[in-house]
N, C-alpha and C positions, 0 to 999 in steps of 0.2 A: 380127485378123480370126480367125484359127485358134481362138485362145483364147475368144472369144465362142461360137464354135460347139461347142466343147466344154463349155461351161459349160449353153449351152441342151441339148446331148443329156444331158448328166448330170441337169438339171432334168426332164427327158422321163421319164427312167427312173425317178427319185425319184418323180414323181408317179404313173406308173402303177403302182409297188411300194406306193405307200401305201395304207392300207386305206379305204374308203369311209365317207363321213360320215354316221351314223346321220340318217334321215329319220322325221318324225311321218308316220304313215300313218293315217288315220280311214275308217273304213267297217262293212262286215259281216263279224264274225267269226263264221265257220262251222264248226261242228263234226258232220256230218252222220249220221255211222257212227263206230265206234269207230276210233281212230288217225289219221283224216283230220282236217285242220284247214287252213283257208285264209281269207285277208281280201281284201275286195273292196273298192277305194277308186275313185276317180276315174280312177285309171291303168289298171285293170284288176283281176284276180284274181291273187293271190299264194298260191302253195302254202307252207303254214309245214310240215306234214310229211304223209305218206301211208302209209297202214298196210302195214307188212310191209316197207317201203324202208329202213327203218333211218337215217332221214335228219333225226330230230329236231334242231332248231337249238339252240344254247346260249341259255340264257334261256326256254326254253319253261315252266320253272317259275314264272316271272313271272305268266301266265296263271291266275287264281285259277278256282274254279268259277262259269263264267258264268250256270251256271241259278241262282244263289241271288241274282241281281239279274234287274232285265228281260231277259226271256229268252224266245224262242218255239220252243215245242219242235215238230219237224216228225218225229220218227221215235223213238217212245218217250223214252228221256233225253237224246236227241240235238237238235240246233237250232243257233240263230244268237241273236245278239245285237250290240249296236253298240258299237264301241270306239276307242280311239286307242292306237296303239303306237309306241314309239321302236324303231325296227329298221333292220337292214342288210338291202339285198336284193341280188340278182343279177338285174340287168335281162334278160340273154341266156336265162335259165333260168326268169325270173318265180316266183323263190323268194325267201322270207325266209331269211335266213341267219343272223340271231342276234336275239335280242330283248332288248332294256334296261329296257323299263318297258311298263305295260300299264295302262289307264284305261277301264272301262265305262261307257258314257253311256247315257242314256236312249233307247229305241227311236223316240222323236219325231225325235230328232237326226239319224237317219239317213232315216228317212222323210221327214223335210223337206227334204234335202239333194238339188236337182235333178240335181248330178253323178253319184249313185250309183243303180243298178238295183237293183229288188227282187232280194231274196235267194232268193225261192222261184221 
């Protein structure tokens, strides 16, 4: 019995230390002003980075120029698009901590998703 408890305790410690599995999140990618990025999906809004905070997650370079495809300008050259991203998140902080991939979608994909709120 003592051996089983030791094994279970070790398994809990290993599971807690293991990195989170990347998750595919789809929704509105928003860049409203310089250095401010977020993704709003069915679970809420995830901060990607904030201007002046020095918190750019690894993989930010996987996001291309989103204004080159279907895009809504809201503030000069800034605005939003629809996208899916493979990411790690910190649920407690509501942040995206690493970006593995990015795929921009048509605006209709997000506009027609009842789980998403309007980005405006």
